[in-house]
SEVOVO-824268 format. One record per residue (C-alpha): x, y, z; residue number from 1. Coordinates in Angstrom, 1 decimal. Each point is the difference from the previous one (the first is absolute). Layout:
       u       v       w  pos
       X       Y       Z  NUM
...
END
This chain:
       u       v       w  pos
    13.0    96.8   -27.4    1
     2.6    -1.0     2.5    2
     1.7    -3.3    -0.5    3
    -1.0    -0.8     3.5    4
    -3.6    -0.2    -1.1    5
     0.7    -2.7    -2.7    6
     0.9    -3.6     0.1    7
     2.6    -1.6    -2.3    8
    -2.7    -1.0    -2.5    9
    -1.2     3.6    -0.3   10
    -3.2    -0.7     1.9   11
    -1.2     2.1     2.8   12
     1.2    -1.1     3.4   13
    -2.2     0.8     3.0   14
     2.2     0.2     3.0   15
    -1.2    -1.2     3.4   16
    -1.9     2.7     1.8   17
     1.6     1.4     3.0   18
    -1.4    -1.5     3.2   19
    -2.4     2.1     2.0   20
     1.4     0.8     3.4   21
    -3.3    -0.8     1.6   22
    -0.3    -3.5    -1.6   23
     1.4    -3.2     1.6   24
     3.0    -1.6    -1.6   25
    -0.9    -2.4    -2.8   26
     1.4    -3.0     1.8   27
    -2.4     0.4     2.8   28
    -3.0    -0.7    -2.3   29
     1.3    -3.5    -0.9   30
    -1.5    -3.1     1.8   31
     2.1    -0.6     3.1   32
     2.1    -3.2    -0.1   33
    -1.7    -1.5     3.1   34
    -3.4     0.5    -1.6   35
     1.2    -1.7    -3.2   36
     1.4    -2.9     2.0   37
    -3.2    -0.3     2.1   38
    -2.2     0.0    -3.2   39
     2.3    -2.7    -1.6   40
    -0.4    -2.2     3.1   41
    -3.7     0.8     0.8   42
    -1.3    -0.7    -3.5   43
     0.8    -3.8     0.0   44
    -1.0    -0.2     3.7   45
    -3.4     1.5    -0.8   46
    -0.4    -2.3    -3.0   47
     0.9    -3.0     2.1   48
    -2.5     0.9     2.7   49
    -2.7     0.5    -2.5   50
     0.8    -3.3    -1.6   51
     0.0    -1.7     3.4   52
    -3.4     1.5     0.7   53
    -1.5    -1.1    -3.3   54
     1.3    -3.6     0.5   55
    -1.4     0.0     3.5   56
    -3.4     1.0    -1.4   57
     0.2    -3.1    -2.3   58
     0.7    -2.2     3.0   59
     3.6    -0.8    -0.7   60
     2.0    -0.9     3.1   61
     3.7     0.3     0.5   62
     1.9    -3.2    -0.6   63
     1.4     0.1     3.5   64
    -3.4    -0.6     1.5   65
    -0.2    -3.4    -1.6   66
     3.5    -1.2    -0.3   67
     3.6     0.5     1.2   68
     2.0     0.6    -3.3   69
     3.2    -1.1     1.7   70
    -1.3    -2.7     2.4   71
     1.4     1.7     3.0   72
     3.4     1.2    -1.4   73
    -1.0     3.7     0.1   74
     0.0     1.4     3.5   75
    -2.6     2.6    -0.8   76
    -2.6    -2.8    -0.6   77
    -1.1    -0.6     3.6   78
    -1.3    -3.2     1.5   79
    -2.4     1.8     2.3   80
    -2.2     3.0    -0.8   81
    -1.8     2.2     2.5   82
    -3.8     0.5     0.2   83
    -1.6     3.4     0.1   84
    -0.2     1.9     3.3   85
     2.4     1.5     2.5   86
     3.3    -1.7     0.5   87
    -0.9    -1.3     3.5   88
    -3.1    -1.7    -1.5   89
     1.4    -1.2    -3.2   90
     0.3    -3.7    -0.8   91
     2.8    -1.4    -2.1   92
    -1.2    -2.7    -2.4   93
     1.7    -2.1    -2.6   94
     0.0     1.9    -3.3   95
    -2.3    -1.5    -2.6   96
     2.8    -0.2    -2.5   97
     2.1    -2.3     2.3   98
    -2.7    -2.6     0.9   99
     1.3    -2.4    -2.7  100
     3.1    -0.4     2.2  101
    -1.1     0.8     3.5  102
    -2.9    -0.8     2.4  103
    -2.5     2.7     0.7  104
     1.1     1.5     3.4  105
    -1.1     3.0     2.0  106
     1.3     1.9     3.0  107
    -0.2     3.5     1.6  108
     2.4     2.5    -1.4  109
     0.6     1.4     3.5  110
     0.7    -2.9     2.4  111
    -1.8     0.2     3.3  112
     2.2     0.1     3.1  113
    -1.0    -3.5     1.2  114
     0.6    -1.7    -3.4  115
     3.0    -2.2    -0.9  116
     0.4     0.0    -3.8  117
     1.6    -3.0    -1.8  118
     0.8     0.0    -3.7  119
     0.6    -3.5    -1.4  120
     2.1     0.1    -3.2  121
     1.2    -2.5    -2.6  122
    -1.3    -1.8    -3.0  123
    -2.9    -2.3    -0.7  124
     0.6    -2.1     3.1  125
    -0.6     3.1     2.1  126
    -3.0     0.9    -2.2  127
    -1.5    -3.4     0.8  128
     0.1    -1.8    -3.4  129
    -1.7    -2.1    -1.2  130
    -2.8     1.5     2.2  131
     0.4     3.6     1.3  132
     0.5     2.0     3.1  133
    -2.6    -1.9     2.1  134
     2.0    -3.2     0.2  135
     3.5     1.6    -0.1  136
     2.3     0.3     3.0  137
    -0.9     3.7     0.2  138
    -3.7    -1.1     0.1  139
     0.8    -2.3     2.9  140
     1.9     2.7     1.8  141
    -2.9     2.4    -0.3  142
    -2.3    -2.6     1.7  143
     2.5    -1.3     2.6  144
     1.6     3.1     1.3  145
    -3.2     1.6     1.6  146
    -0.6    -3.4     1.7  147
     3.6     0.0     1.4  148
    -0.1     3.7     1.1  149
    -3.5     1.4     0.0  150
     1.2     3.3     1.6  151
     1.7     1.2    -3.2  152
    -1.5     1.0    -3.3  153
     1.8    -2.2    -2.5  154
     0.2     1.1    -3.6  155
     1.4    -2.6    -2.4  156
     0.3     1.2    -3.6  157
     0.8    -2.6    -2.7  158
     2.2     1.8    -2.5  159
     1.2    -3.2    -1.7  160
     0.2     0.5    -3.8  161
    -0.3    -2.9    -2.5  162
     3.4    -0.7    -1.6  163
     1.7     2.8     1.9  164
     3.7    -0.5     0.4  165
     2.0     1.4     3.0  166
     1.2     3.2    -1.8  167
    -3.6     0.9    -0.8  168
    -1.1    -0.8     3.5  169
     2.6     2.5     1.2  170
    -1.3     2.5    -2.6  171
    -3.5    -0.4     1.5  172
     1.4     0.6     3.5  173
     0.8     3.6    -1.1  174
    -3.7     0.6     0.0  175
    -0.9    -2.1     3.1  176
     2.4     1.8     2.4  177
    -2.3     3.0    -0.3  178
    -2.9    -1.8     1.7  179
     1.3    -0.2     3.6  180
     1.1    -3.6    -0.1  181
     1.0    -1.8     3.2  182
     1.2    -3.3    -1.6  183
     0.8    -1.3    -3.4  184
    -0.2    -3.8    -0.5  185
     1.9    -0.9    -3.1  186
    -0.2    -3.3    -1.9  187
     1.7     0.3    -3.3  188
     2.4    -2.0    -2.3  189
    -1.9    -2.2    -2.4  190
    -0.4     2.5    -2.8  191
     3.5     1.4    -0.5  192
     0.6    -2.0    -3.2  193
    -3.5     0.3    -1.3  194
     0.0     3.8    -0.1  195
     3.4     0.1    -1.7  196
    -1.7    -1.5    -3.1  197
    -3.6     1.1     0.3  198
     0.6     3.7     0.6  199
     3.4     0.4    -1.6  200
    -1.1     2.6    -2.6  201
    -1.8     2.1     2.6  202
     3.0    -0.1     2.3  203
     2.3     1.2    -2.8  204
    -2.1     3.2    -0.4  205
     1.7     2.9     1.8  206
    -1.6     0.8     3.3  207
    -0.7     3.6    -1.0  208
    -1.8    -1.1    -3.2  209
    -2.1    -2.4     2.1  210
    -1.0     2.7     2.4  211
    -1.0     2.5    -2.8  212
    -2.0    -2.7    -1.9  213
    -1.8    -0.9     3.2  214
    -0.9     3.7     0.5  215
    -1.3     0.1    -3.6  216
    -2.1    -3.1     0.7  217
    -2.0     2.1     2.4  218
    -1.4     2.0    -2.9  219
    -2.9    -0.7    -2.3  220
     2.0     1.2    -2.9  221
     2.5    -2.7     0.5  222
    -2.8    -2.6     0.1  223
    -1.5     1.3    -3.3  224
     3.4     0.0    -1.7  225
     0.8    -3.5     1.2  226
    -3.4    -1.3    -1.2  227
     0.4     1.6    -3.4  228
     3.5    -1.4    -0.5  229
    -1.2    -3.5     1.0  230
    -2.8     0.2    -2.6  231
     2.6     0.9    -2.6  232
     2.2    -2.9     1.2  233
     3.0     2.4     0.6  234
    -0.1     0.1     3.7  235
     2.9    -2.0     1.7  236
    -2.6    -1.7     2.2  237
    -1.9    -1.2    -3.0  238
     2.8    -2.2    -1.1  239
     1.3    -1.2     3.3  240
    -1.8    -2.2     2.5  241
    -0.7     1.5     3.4  242
     2.4    -1.3     2.7  243
    -1.6    -2.9     1.8  244
     0.9    -1.9     3.1  245
     0.0    -3.6     1.1  246
    -2.5     0.3     2.7  247
    -2.7     1.9    -1.8  248
    -3.6    -0.9    -0.4  249
    -0.8    -3.0    -2.0  250
    -1.8     2.1    -2.6  251
     3.4     1.5    -0.9  252
     1.1    -3.5    -1.1  253
     3.5     1.2     0.1  254
    -0.3     0.6    -3.7  255
     1.9     3.3     0.2  256
     2.6    -1.2     2.4  257
     3.6    -0.7    -1.0  258
     0.8    -3.6    -1.0  259
     2.4    -2.5     1.3  260
     2.2     0.7    -3.0  261
     0.8     3.4     1.4  262
     2.1    -1.6     2.7  263
     3.5    -1.3    -0.5  264
     2.9    -0.8     2.3  265
     1.6     3.3     1.1  266
     2.3    -0.2     3.0  267
     1.0     3.7    -0.3  268
    -3.7     1.0     0.2  269
    -0.5    -2.2     3.0  270
     2.8     1.6     1.9  271
    -1.3     3.5    -0.8  272
    -3.5    -0.8     1.0  273
     1.1    -1.5     3.3  274
     2.0     3.2     0.8  275
    -2.9     2.2    -1.0  276
    -2.2    -2.1     2.3  277
     2.4     0.7     2.9  278
     0.1     3.8    -0.8  279
    -3.9     0.1    -0.2  280
    -0.4    -1.6     3.4  281
     2.6     2.5     1.5  282
    -1.8     2.9    -1.6  283
    -3.3    -1.1     1.5  284
     1.5    -0.1     3.5  285
     1.4     3.5    -0.5  286
    -3.4     1.4    -1.2  287
    -1.8    -1.6     2.9  288
     2.4     1.5     2.5  289
    -0.3     3.4    -1.5  290
    -3.6     0.1     1.4  291
     0.8    -2.0     3.1  292
    -1.8    -3.1    -1.1  293
     1.2    -3.5     0.7  294
     0.7    -2.8    -2.6  295
    -0.8    -3.7     0.2  296
     1.5    -2.1    -2.9  297
    -1.3    -3.4    -1.0  298
     2.3    -2.5    -1.9  299
    -1.7    -1.1    -3.2  300
    -0.9    -3.7     0.1  301
    -1.0    -2.2    -3.0  302
    -1.1    -3.5    -1.0  303
     3.0    -2.2    -0.4  304
    -1.4    -3.6     0.0  305
    -3.0     0.4    -2.3  306
     1.0     2.6    -2.5  307
     2.3    -1.0    -2.9  308
     2.2     2.6    -1.7  309
    -1.7     2.2    -2.5  310
     2.9    -0.3    -2.5  311
     3.3    -1.9    -0.2  312
     3.1     0.7    -2.1  313
     3.3    -1.9    -0.2  314
     2.9     1.6     1.8  315
     2.5     1.9    -2.0  316
     2.9    -1.9    -1.5  317
    -1.8    -3.2    -1.0  318
     0.4    -1.0    -3.6  319
    -2.8    -1.6    -2.1  320
     1.2    -3.5     0.7  321
     0.0     0.6     3.8  322
    -3.4     1.7    -0.1  323
    -1.4    -3.0    -1.9  324
     1.5    -2.4     2.5  325
    -1.7     1.9     2.9  326
    -3.3    -0.1    -1.9  327
     0.2    -3.7    -0.5  328
     1.0    -0.7     3.7  329
    -2.9     2.2     1.1  330
    -2.5    -1.8    -2.2  331
     1.2    -3.4     1.2  332
    -0.2     1.2     3.7  333
    -3.6     1.2    -0.5  334
    -1.0    -3.5    -1.3  335
     1.7    -1.7     2.9  336
    -1.8     2.4     2.4  337
    -3.4    -0.8    -1.6  338
     0.7    -3.7     0.5  339
     1.0     0.7     3.7  340
     3.6    -1.0    -0.5  341
     1.2     2.8     2.2  342
     3.6    -0.9     0.5  343
     0.6    -0.7    -3.7  344
    -1.7     3.3    -0.9  345
     2.2     1.9     2.6  346
     3.2    -1.5    -1.4  347
    -1.0     1.2    -3.5  348
    -0.9     3.5     1.3  349
     3.3     0.3     2.0  350
     2.0    -1.0    -3.1  351
    -1.8     2.7    -2.0  352
     0.5     2.6     2.8  353
     3.7    -0.6     0.0  354
     0.0     1.0    -3.7  355
    -2.4     2.9     0.6  356
    -0.4     1.2     3.6  357
    -2.1     3.1    -1.1  358
    -2.9    -1.7    -1.6  359
    -3.1     0.9     2.1  360
    -2.3    -2.8    -1.0  361
     2.8    -2.5     0.5  362
     0.5     1.3     3.6  363
    -3.8    -0.1     0.6  364
    -0.2    -3.6    -1.0  365
     2.9    -0.8     2.2  366
    -1.8     1.7     2.9  367
    -3.2    -2.1    -0.7  368
     2.0    -3.2     0.0  369
     1.9     0.8     3.1  370
    -3.3     0.9     1.7  371
    -1.6    -3.3    -1.0  372
     3.1    -1.7     1.4  373
    -0.5     2.0     3.3  374
     3.4     1.7    -0.3  375
    -1.7     3.2     1.0  376
     3.1     2.2     0.6  377
     1.4    -0.8    -3.4  378
    -3.4     0.4    -1.6  379
    -0.3     3.5     1.5  380
     3.4     1.0    -1.4  381
    -1.0    -1.3    -3.5  382
    -3.4     1.8     0.1  383
     1.7     3.3     1.0  384
     2.5    -0.5    -2.8  385
    -2.8    -0.6    -2.5  386
    -1.7     3.3     1.1  387
     3.2     2.0    -0.2  388
     0.9    -1.4    -3.5  389
    -3.5     0.7    -1.3  390
     0.4     2.2    -3.2  391
    -3.3     1.6     0.8  392
     0.5     0.9     3.7  393
    -3.5     0.8     1.2  394
     1.0    -1.2     3.5  395
     2.3     2.0     2.2  396
     3.5    -1.6    -0.3  397
     1.8    -1.4     3.1  398
     2.3     3.0     0.3  399
    -2.9     2.3     0.4  400
    -0.9    -1.4     3.4  401
     3.6     0.6     1.1  402
    -0.2     3.6    -1.4  403
    -3.2     0.7     2.1  404
     1.6    -1.4     3.1  405
     3.3     1.9    -0.6  406
    -1.8     3.3    -0.6  407
    -2.2    -0.5     3.1  408
     3.0    -0.7     2.2  409
     2.1     2.8    -1.4  410
    -2.8     2.6     0.2  411
    -1.2    -1.4     3.3  412
    -3.6    -0.6    -1.1  413
    -2.2    -2.9     0.8  414
    -0.6    -3.0    -2.3  415
    -2.4    -3.0    -0.1  416
     1.9    -2.9    -1.7  417
    -3.0    -1.5    -1.8  418
     2.3    -2.4    -1.8  419
     1.3    -1.5     3.2  420
    -3.4     0.1     1.6  421
    -1.5    -2.2    -2.8  422
     3.0    -2.4     0.2  423
    -0.6    -0.5     3.7  424
    -3.7    -0.6    -0.5  425
     0.7    -2.5    -2.7  426
     2.5    -1.8     2.2  427
    -2.5    -0.2     2.8  428
    -2.9    -1.1    -2.1  429
     1.6    -2.0    -2.8  430
     3.4    -1.1     1.2  431
     1.9     2.0    -2.6  432
     0.7     3.8    -0.5  433
    -1.0     0.3    -3.7  434
    -3.1     2.2    -0.5  435
    -2.4    -0.8    -2.9  436
    -3.7     0.0    -0.6  437
    -0.6    -0.3     3.7  438
     0.4     3.8     0.3  439
     0.1     1.2    -3.6  440
    -2.7     0.0    -2.7  441
     2.5     0.5    -2.8  442
     3.7     1.1    -0.2  443
    -0.1     2.8     2.5  444
    -3.6     0.8     1.1  445
    -0.7    -1.4     3.5  446
    -3.2    -1.8     0.8  447
    -2.5     1.7     2.3  448
     1.6    -2.0     2.8  449
     3.4     1.3    -1.0  450
    -1.2     3.6     0.2  451
    -1.4    -0.7     3.5  452
     3.3    -1.5     1.2  453
     1.9     3.1    -1.2  454
    -2.4     2.4     1.6  455
     0.3    -1.8     3.4  456
     3.8     0.1    -0.3  457
    -0.1     3.7    -0.7  458
    -2.2     0.7     3.0  459
     2.3    -2.1     2.2  460
     3.0     2.0    -1.2  461
    -1.9     3.3     0.7  462
    -0.8    -1.2     3.5  463
     3.6    -1.0     0.5  464
     1.2     3.4    -1.1  465
    -2.7     1.8     2.0  466
    -1.8     1.5    -3.0  467
    -2.9    -1.6     1.8  468
    -0.3     0.6     3.7  469
     1.8    -2.5     2.3  470
    -2.2    -2.8     1.2  471
    -2.1    -0.1    -3.2  472
     0.0    -3.4    -1.7  473
    -1.6    -1.8    -2.9  474
    -1.7    -3.2     1.1  475
    -1.4    -3.0    -1.9  476
    -3.6     0.8     0.7  477
     0.5     3.6    -1.3  478
     1.7    -1.3    -3.2  479
    -2.7    -2.6    -0.6  480
    -2.8     2.6     0.3  481
     1.7     2.3    -2.5  482
     0.9    -2.8    -2.3  483
    -3.7    -1.1    -0.2  484
    -1.1     3.5    -0.7  485
     2.5     0.5    -2.8  486
    -0.6    -3.4    -1.7  487
    -3.7     0.6     0.1  488
     0.5     2.8    -2.5  489
     1.3    -2.4    -2.6  490
    -2.8    -1.9    -1.6  491
     0.5    -3.0    -2.3  492
    -0.3     2.0    -3.2  493
     2.6     2.5     1.2  494
     2.4    -2.7     1.1  495
    -0.4    -1.8    -3.3  496
     0.6     3.2    -2.0  497
     3.2     0.5     2.0  498
     1.2    -3.5    -0.8  499
    -0.9     0.5    -3.7  500
     2.1     3.2     0.1  501
     3.0    -1.9     1.2  502
    -0.6    -2.7    -2.6  503
     0.2     2.6    -2.7  504
     3.4     1.1     1.2  505
     1.3    -3.6    -0.2  506
    -1.6    -0.4    -3.4  507
     1.8     3.1    -1.2  508
     3.3    -1.4     1.3  509
    -0.5    -3.3    -1.8  510
    -0.3    -1.9     3.3  511
    -2.9    -2.1    -1.3  512
    -0.3    -2.5     2.9  513
    -0.1     2.7     2.6  514
    -2.5     2.0    -2.0  515
    -2.2    -3.1    -0.4  516
     0.1    -0.8     3.7  517
    -1.1     3.5     1.0  518
    -2.7     0.2    -2.7  519
    -1.5    -3.3     1.1  520
     0.1     1.1     3.6  521
    -1.7     3.3    -1.0  522
    -2.9    -1.8    -1.6  523
    -0.3    -2.4     3.0  524
    -0.1     2.9     2.4  525
    -2.3     2.3    -2.0  526
    -2.4    -2.6    -1.4  527
    -2.1     1.5    -2.8  528
     1.1     3.6     0.4  529
     0.2     1.4    -3.6  530
     3.2     2.0    -0.1  531
     1.9    -2.7     1.9  532
    -1.3    -2.9    -2.2  533
     0.7     1.9    -3.2  534
     3.5     1.3     0.9  535
     1.1    -3.2     1.6  536
    -1.3    -2.1    -2.9  537
     1.9     2.2    -2.5  538
     3.2    -0.9     1.9  539
    -0.8    -3.7     0.0  540
    -0.8     0.0    -3.7  541
     3.3     1.7    -0.8  542
     1.8    -2.7     2.0  543
    -1.9    -2.8    -1.7  544
     0.8     1.4    -3.4  545
     3.7     0.3     0.9  546
    -0.1    -3.6     0.9  547
    -1.6    -1.0    -3.3  548
    -3.3    -1.0     1.5  549
    -2.7     1.8    -2.1  550
    -2.8    -2.4     1.1  551
     0.7     0.8     3.7  552
     0.0     3.7    -0.9  553
    -3.4    -0.3    -1.8  554
    -1.5    -1.8     3.1  555
     1.3     2.8     2.2  556
    -1.4     2.7    -2.2  557
    -3.5    -1.5    -0.3  558
    -0.1    -0.7     3.7  559
     0.7     3.7     0.7  560
    -2.5     1.2    -2.6  561
    -2.7    -2.2     1.6  562
     0.8     1.4     3.5  563
     0.1     3.6    -1.2  564
    -2.6     0.6    -2.7  565
     1.0     3.6    -0.5  566
     3.6    -1.0    -0.6  567
     0.3     2.4    -2.9  568
    -0.6     3.0     2.2  569
     2.9     2.3    -0.6  570
     0.3     0.7     3.7  571
     1.2    -3.5     0.5  572
     3.6    -0.1    -0.8  573
     0.9    -3.2    -1.8  574
    -3.5    -0.5    -1.4  575
     0.9     1.1    -3.5  576
     3.2    -2.0     0.3  577
    -2.1    -3.1     0.6  578
    -2.1     0.6    -3.2  579
     3.2     0.6    -2.0  580
     1.7    -3.1     1.3  581
    -3.2    -2.0    -0.6  582
     0.0     1.2    -3.7  583
     3.7    -0.7    -0.5  584
    -0.3    -3.5     1.5  585
    -3.1    -0.8    -2.2  586
     1.8     1.3    -3.1  587
     3.1    -2.1     0.6  588
     0.8    -3.7     0.1  589
    -1.6    -2.4     0.6  590
    -3.4     1.9    -0.2  591
     0.1     2.3    -3.1  592
    -3.5     1.3     0.9  593
     0.1     3.2    -1.9  594
    -3.6     1.0     0.5  595
     0.3    -0.3     3.8  596
     3.3     2.0    -0.2  597
    -1.6     2.7    -2.1  598
    -2.9     0.4     2.4  599
     2.3     0.4     3.0  600
     2.2     2.5    -1.8  601
    -3.0     2.1    -1.1  602
    -1.3     0.0     3.6  603
     3.3     1.2     1.3  604
     0.2     2.7    -2.6  605
    -3.4     1.3     1.1  606
     1.5     0.7     3.4  607
     3.4     1.3    -1.2  608
    -0.8     1.7    -3.4  609
     3.4     1.7     0.0  610
     2.2    -3.1     0.3  611
     1.8    -0.6    -3.2  612
     1.0    -3.6     1.0  613
    -3.7    -1.0     0.4  614
    -1.0     1.5    -3.4  615
     3.0    -1.8    -1.5  616
    -1.1    -3.4     1.5  617
    -3.6     0.4    -1.2  618
     1.1     1.1    -3.5  619
     2.5    -2.8    -0.3  620
    -2.5    -2.8     0.9  621
    -2.6     1.5    -2.3  622
     2.6     0.0    -2.8  623
     0.7    -3.7     0.8  624
    -3.7    -0.6    -0.5  625
     0.0     1.8    -3.4  626
    -2.2     2.8     1.4  627
     2.2     2.7    -1.7  628
    -2.7     2.7     0.2  629
    -0.1    -0.3     3.7  630
     3.7    -0.7     0.5  631
     1.3     3.1    -1.9  632
    -1.5     2.8     2.1  633
     1.1    -1.6     3.3  634
     3.6    -0.4    -1.3  635
    -0.1     3.6    -1.2  636
    -1.2     1.1     3.4  637
     2.8    -1.9     1.7  638
     2.5     1.9    -2.2  639
    -1.7     3.4     0.6  640
     0.2    -0.6     3.7  641
     3.6    -1.2    -0.2  642
     2.0     0.5    -3.2  643
     2.7    -2.3     1.5  644
    -2.3    -3.0     0.1  645
     2.1    -2.1    -2.5  646
    -2.3    -3.0     0.2  647
    -3.0     2.0    -1.1  648
     2.1     1.5    -2.8  649
     1.1    -3.4    -1.2  650
    -3.5    -1.5     0.1  651
    -1.3     3.0    -2.0  652
     2.7    -0.3    -2.6  653
    -1.0    -3.7    -0.5  654
    -3.7     0.9    -0.1  655
     0.1     2.9    -2.5  656
     0.5    -2.1    -3.2  657
    -3.2    -1.9     0.8  658
    -2.2     3.1     0.4  659
    -2.3     0.5    -3.0  660
    -1.9     3.1     1.2  661
     0.4     3.2     1.9  662
    -0.5    -0.8     3.7  663
    -0.9     1.9     3.1  664
     2.9     1.5     1.8  665
    -1.6     0.0     3.5  666
    -1.2    -3.2     1.8  667
    -3.7    -0.4     0.4  668
    -1.8     1.3     3.1  669
    -0.3    -2.6     2.7  670
    -3.4    -0.4     1.8  671
     0.2    -2.0     3.3  672
    -3.0    -1.3     1.9  673
     0.4    -1.5     3.5  674
    -1.8    -2.3     2.5  675
    -1.4     1.4     3.2  676
     3.2    -1.3     1.6  677
     2.0     2.3    -2.4  678
     1.4    -3.1    -1.7  679
     0.1     0.6    -3.8  680
    -3.0    -1.5    -1.8  681
     0.2     1.2    -3.6  682
     2.6     1.9    -2.0  683
    -0.3     1.1    -3.6  684
     1.8     2.2    -2.5  685
    -2.3     2.5    -1.8  686
     0.3     2.6    -2.8  687
    -2.6     2.4    -1.4  688
    -1.5    -0.7    -3.3  689
    -0.9     2.7    -2.6  690
    -3.0     0.9     2.0  691
     1.8     0.3     3.3  692
    -1.3    -3.2     1.4  693
     2.5    -2.0     2.1  694
     0.5    -3.4    -1.6  695
     2.0    -2.9     1.4  696
     3.3    -0.1    -2.0  697
     2.8    -2.2     1.2  698
    -0.7    -2.6     2.7  699
    -2.9    -0.5     2.4  700
     0.6    -2.0     3.1  701
    -2.0    -1.2     3.0  702
     1.5    -1.2     3.3  703
    -1.4    -2.2     2.8  704
     0.0     1.7     3.4  705
     2.9    -2.3     1.1  706
     2.2     1.7    -2.6  707
     0.1    -2.7    -2.7  708
    -1.1     0.6    -3.5  709
    -3.6    -0.8    -1.0  710
    -0.3     1.1    -3.6  711
     2.3     1.5    -2.7  712
    -1.3     1.5    -3.3  713
     1.8     1.6    -3.0  714
    -2.0     2.9    -1.4  715
     0.4     2.3    -2.9  716
    -2.1     3.1    -0.3  717
    -2.8    -1.5     2.1  718
     0.0    -3.4    -1.8  719
     1.5    -3.3     1.4  720
     3.0    -0.8    -2.1  721
     2.5    -2.6     1.2  722
    -0.1    -2.2     3.1  723
    -2.7    -0.3     2.6  724
     1.0    -2.3     2.9  725
    -1.8    -0.7     3.3  726
     1.4    -1.7     3.1  727
    -1.4    -1.4     3.2  728
     1.0     1.4     3.5  729
     2.9    -2.4     0.2  730
     1.5     1.2    -3.3  731
    -1.1    -2.9    -2.3  732
    -1.3     0.8    -3.5  733
    -3.7    -0.3    -0.4  734
    -0.3     1.1    -3.6  735
     1.9     1.5    -2.9  736
    -1.5     1.8    -3.0  737
     1.8     1.6    -3.0  738
    -1.8     2.9    -1.6  739
     0.5     1.6    -3.4  740
    -1.8     3.4    -0.2  741
    -2.6    -1.1     2.5  742
    -0.6    -3.4    -1.5  743
     1.1    -3.1     2.0  744
     2.1    -2.3    -2.2  745
     0.5    -2.7     2.6  746
    -1.2    -0.9     3.5  747
     2.2    -2.3     2.0  748
    -1.9    -0.2     3.3  749
     1.8    -1.6     2.9  750
     3.4    -0.1    -1.8  751
END
């Protein structure tokens, strides 16, 4: 055998057969590279499409339909979306995921030849807070312009976004320039420092990442993944509060907002923000001109006289001794002011100001004193200084007005100087040029009258610059007719709700007296309207407790509960707060009424069963009453809901040595019965016995329809065991019985 036919190991070697001349080359039978690549790409795409289809069948919607994951910071999340139909018939409508920040607006995608389209841009002032578009200056423009010039089809679109700063307004203009605008009216400047804190983390995300994530949010797969991660508590959004804003609905309660502690003195940041503000205004002008639209700026005005600073800090360079000296001088000055010793108070304030010229509250007090002494020019200077030294600058700083005027002059665009306009009106009507509550509801939001004044000024400017045909004019009769029409849309309840909204902002900021004033005004305006009464009372109660006035707080709570029988309705923000505060007050000094406290905590837990704080409160008071069987599962539930609840953990550790038997790990079921008015009538804890029957086990409580407690009974496995107390409608004890395994051992009627 030839060596060529053997391998090294001596085994036969079968050589490759010679290729057939009629067969294709071997390489041509392999899968082409392009097909392999296509298969590699197509497989996950097909899988993704199938997954999307399945999720659609289950009714899951893309996250982007309900929320904006980057609150307007991603340019591919539009403000307006088109309806179905050909482009010439399409309507552009505010996207559902943006309605938490914007008014619902609508306009034709293709503008008709006779239309003049105006976009109004800015923050919550443009939006129309504390109301909405209907009473905003864009709302007034929409009603007034057709009366001034009926021959033109006027389109006024309110694109004001709650808490939007100027750079985000400019970002929004990138979309709006595509909708054939004729004029942009821009009122911005109050939110520059708010957004720096509120949206800092979102702003730090690279723009490309934001855009990709926003695209993913359009898929159902993203929604399913996000929901799963949140259930596992590993989603970033499950551990961080959603960004909030200072002009949101009262039912947000600003709980998720940043706190005052997030703000500190930062002169470098202030300089950068002012420069960014200038650049944003310039960018807006450039974008408007790119589509041949005009720009009309408005200088941002604010409440000087009747809005104290949100936060004060000593100026840099003061040592502890000097800071203490300033504090003592300020305290003495306040006392002198309260006793109407104005000159003495002013001397003390000026002595303190020489030591610390950058303390905002000091400057505000100086302004108040100078105002009372009718030194109005000096008072105006002090009020402006107080605003500019505010560590939480939620009002546009003095330099911002100058920036607007400078940009307008340099770019040769029009401006309405709203700041100067209000000063002149104050001088004419009040003899001084310091705006306050005459034109502002809070720190920056104008009254309805203030919006009307601005709208008229804007129309006069448009007439002056021939945006409206020559000869047109806005007269008093026309203004009065439109004003009546707009104000008729705001009923008492809506007006009261708006005031309660503002009160919540001041309460958040620790400005107790301002919050109380607005809350009382809200109740006066709205009468017995449920949401207004409950939310306003919640603010008043918080203020009373801060002042160490529990009896006053109790009176306020019971008054609200009597006015609004269904005050535990979860739709009424602040209702559960009232019950919790009621329980806490009754538990503490000087009352120590543990049974009443337990009843209110249990009622609150029936409406918020996943709130660890409420379970902790109920478990704690039951432990104080030696009802360990009832206390234990509630405390355990609090820890299950929140393992970081240190108070529940500590109470459980103290309780465990006293436990003699194995106890239930889950709280008893709660059964609630209500009056026809929806007021709670009876609430009882129940557990199944060995036969599956539901037996009272814990406490059984009855309420009067006015919200006060009627009867309280301790029960164990269906048998009275512990206290039974009854009260009259005014809260006085009618009887008290102590039971032991169903047998009364004493009966102290009327004690």
